[in-house]
N, C-alpha and C positions, 0 to 999 in steps of 0.2 A: 758243458756240452758233451755229447756222446762221442766216443772214439769210433773209428770206422769198423773196428773189430766188434765192438759192442752192438753196432748197428744190425749185424746179422741176426742177433737175438731180438732186437727191439721191435722191428716191424715185420712180423709175419703178415704185418701190415705194410689193417684196415679194415573148367569147372562148369560144371554144368549149372552152377548156381550164381554166376556173375554175368552181368551184361553192361553195356555202355549206358550211361545216362542219356536221356533224350536231349537232342540238340547239341551234342558234343562231337559229332562226327563218328565215323566207323559204323559198321553194320550192327544192328541190334541182334542179339543172340547169345548163345552160350560161349564161354571161353573154354576151348578144348585143351589148351596147353599153355605153359609159361616157358619162355626162353629168357635166360638171364645172363648178363655180362657184368663183371665188376671185380671187386677185390675181397679182402677177408671179411668184410661186413656181410657178404653174400655167399662166399665159398662154402659148399657143403661137402668138400672132400677132394677137390682137384689137387691142391698143393700136397696133401698127404699121400696122394697116389704118385705124384711126380717127384717130390723132394728126395734127395739121397739120404740114407740113414745118417743121423747125427745133426744135420743142419737145422731141422725143425722137428726133431724127434718128440718134443713135448706135446705137440698137438695130436700126436698119434696115440697118446696114452692118457690115462687118468692122471690128474683130476679133470682134464678137458673132457667134457661129456658126462661129468659126474651126475648132473641132474637128469640127463637123458637116460642114464643107466650104462652107458659105454661110450668110449671115444669114437667120433665119427669123422674127424678131420675138420670139424667146425671150430672156429676160434672163439669158443664160449663154453660155459658149463652145460649148455643144452642147445635149444633151438634158436634160430635166427629170424629176422623179420620176414624173409622170403618163405620160411616154413609156415609161419602163421598166416601169411597171405594165401599160400597154397591150401592150407586147411580151410580157410574161409571160402575158397572157391570150390571146395569139395573135391580137390585134386590131391594125389599123393605128393609126398615131399619130392623135390627135384633131385634126381641123381646127378652126380658130377660127370661131366663129359668123358673124363679119363678113366672112369670105372669100366670094368669088364662085366659082360653078361648081366647087365641090368636093363630094366625097361626105360625107354625114352618115349613111350607112347603119349605121355601127358606133359612133355617138355624136357628141357635139358638145362643144366647149370654149367655155363662156361666160365664163371668167375673163378679167379685164382688169388688166394691170399698173397699179398705183397705186390700185386700187379699195379702197373702204372697206366695212365691214359696215354702219355707220350711214349713212342717207341724208343728203346734204349739207343738205337743207332742215330736218332735225330740229333742235330747239332746242339740243341738246347740242353740235352742231357750230358754233353761232353764236358761241361763245366764242373762236374763232380762225379764221384764214383757211384755207380748203381750197384748196390751190395750183393744182390743175388738173383734177381728175377729178370727173365726175358719175356714174361707173360704179359705183354702190353695189351691194350684194347685192340690194337691192330691184329694181333695174333688170335685173340678170342673171336673177333669178327670173322677171321678166316676160318676158324673152327666151325663157327655158326654156318657160314656159307657152305663149307664142305659137308657138314652134317645134312643140311637141307637138300643139297644136290644128290647125296648118296641115298637119301631116304625117299625122295620123290622123283618121279621120272621126268617131269617137265617144269619149266618156270611157272606155267599156269597152275600146276598142282601146288607148287610152293606158295604162290600168292593166295590160293584158296585156303591152304593151311594157316597162313599167317593172318588172314582176315578173320579167323576164328580163334586167334591166340592173343596173348599179352606178352609184350617184350619189354624187359627192363634194361636200360642202358646205364648201369651204375648201381650204387654209388661207386665212382671211380674218379681219380685225380688226386685224392688225398695223399697217396703214397708219393706222387711226384713232389709234392710239397714237403712231406715228411722227410724224404731222403735229402732234400736240399737244406731244410732246417737243421737236420742232424749232421750235416757236413759244414756246419758253422756259417751258413748263409744268413744274412740279416733279413728282417721282415721286408724291408724295401727292395732287397735283391730278389727275394722270392716272389714278391708282388709282380715283378716283370714277367714271370712265367704264366700268370693267369690267362691272358688272351690266348696263348698257344694251347694251354690245357683245355680251355673251354672250346676252342675251335676243333680240337681233336675229338672231343665228346660229341659235339654237334655234327661233325662230318660222319662219324660212325652212326649216329642216329638217322641221318639222311639216307645212308646206305640201307639201313634196316627198313626204312619207310619205302624206299625205291624197290625193295624186294617184295613189298606188298603188305607190310605190317599196318594194321588199322588201329591198334591200341598200343601206345608206347608211353612208358613212364621213365622220366629222367630225374633221379634223385640228386639233391645237392649235398654239400659236405657238412660235417658236424662242426659245432663250436669247439675247435681243438684246444682252446684255452681252458676248457673245463676238464680235460682228460688228465688223470693222475700222472701219466708219462710226461706230458708237457709241464704240468704244474710242478713236477719234481725237477726236470731237466732245465727249465727256464724260470725257476723261482726268482722272485724279485724282492728286495728288502723293503721297498716303499709300498705302503698300503694302497696308495693311489694307483698302483699298477693293476689292482684287482677291482672287479665290478661288484655289484650287489649280490651276485650269485657266487662270489669268491672265485671267479674265473679270471684268467689273464686277459685284460682288455685288448691289447695290441693283437694277440693271436686270434681272438674272436672277431675283431674288426677285419683282419685279413681274410678269415673264412667267409665273412659276410660279403666282402668284395668279390670273392670268387662266385658266391651264390647269386649276387646281383647280376653279374655278367652272364651267368648261365641261365638265369630266369629270363633275361632280356632275349637271349639267343633262342630259347625254347619258344617264347612268344612269337618270334619271327618265323620259326618252323611252322607254327599253326597257320600263319598266313600263307605259307608256301604249300602246305598240305591240308587244305580245308576239308578234305573227306576223311581225314584221320583224327582220332582222339589222342591228343598229346598232352600229357600232364607233367608238372613239376612236383616232385615229392620233397617237402620241406623238412629235411632231417635236422636242420639248424634250430628252427624255432620249436619243433616238436620235442627235441632234446632239452631245450631250455625250459619248456613247459613241464617236462618230466621232472627236472631238477627242482623247479619252484613248487611243484605240487607233490613232491616225493612222499611225504608222510601220508597224504590222502590216498596215494596209490600203493601204499604198503611198504615203502622204503624207509630205512632207518635214517632219520634226519641227520645223524652224526656221521653217516657213512657214505653220503652221496658223492663225495669226492675221493673216496678210498677204494683201492682194489680189494676184491674179495680174496684173491689168490696172490700172495706176494711175500715180501720178506721184511716188512717193517718200515719205519719212517712215517712222516706226517701223512703221506698218502698211501702207505703200505705198498710202495713201489720202489724197486731197486733195479736199475738197469743191469747190474752184474748178476742178479739173481732173479731171473724171470720165472714166472709161474711154471711149476712142474719140475724144477730142478731141486736138488738137495739143498736144504736150508730155507725153503719156502713152505708156507702153510696155507690152508684153505679155511675161510671163515665158516662158522657153524651153519649159517643160513644164507646161501647165495641169493635167495629171493629178496633179501633185505638190502642188497647192494645194487647199485647201478652199474658199476664197473666190475668186470670179471678179473682181468689181468693187468689193468692199468692202461690198456690200449683198446681192448674190445669190451663189449657189454655182456651182462648176464642175460640168461634166458628171460628172466622176469622183466628186465628193462627193454629187451627187444620186443617182448609181447606188449608192453605198455606203449612203445613207440608204434607198433603195428596198429594198435587201436586208435591212437591219436592221429595217425596219418590216413589210414584207409577207411576208418569209421568216424573220423573227426573232420577237422577243417584244414589239415595240412597237406592234402592232395589238391593241387590247384591247376585246372579245375577238377572237380570230382567227376571222374569219368567211369567210376565203377559203382555198381549198386549190388548189395548183397541180399539174398533171400534170408529171412529171419533165422531159419534153423542153422545156417552156416556162418552167420555173422557174429558168433558168440565164442570166439577163441578164449 
């Protein structure tokens, strides 16, 4: 298991051409903006703006951003799912909320790498140390509310804006579990956290809907038993501990339980808000689909469980030598890898997931439709 000191490095973790599909609620028409809350899966630079020098210096420098051409504060070699979604909508990339002198005309990204769903002050988080972040979903939601109130004069104007926008609540919650697992909590102990995490995500989604949002997407969590970080930290000697995709069964079962409860809660939201289009984004099964179809999607069949940037070992992941520090190296072709640094994915993998989710069958229900010229990321 990871030490608490090592944990600081481990989890930096986690359109005019789009309209709602008929019969799914929400007003038909163009999406003018995207507003996003979440963690490192979505953060386009907030942590890099906020973090003190040293703590997360690596994401501010190459090789992070190497495929993009420069570091951007994204926890990847390049773009994220949110970037490809914005492209497909015909919108600019979302600027991070903490950025200065940047345009927020087409949306804002409030996500922060390392953020949790639960607030650090809540009782449930006092059973273990929160290593670095206070950027919970509660704080991001407050940023969202503050931004809308400072940008629009009345609640009616806010509602009008949100009715022509798309709001993503997550992916978030993964770090709540990450921090618990890496504080030596057992799977059965961490499972007890699921109802509270899901409730927190749903309550935030309700607040967004109450503000007037008419299109909302709530993503689930990844199959964490497939990530090089967990495959390394929680390696098991028994072959029976692994499934047919060479992932840890118990961890994937845990993630599936979170997702099942979240999906059920999202379904209940649809009943409570019949005029809104509310969808669940299935990160879990889209990721497994990516793993299973890796070669056909252009990924190296021998590298689907290895980090592109790392320091060796079976999964090219070493907790003591995280991507970007001396002693690590970057693979020759990041586009052949699913995992970038053992925790986060490569641009190529995020692009494939974006296609599987937003242009495939993993957005449930499909509340977005893309005009042909923009649906070709």
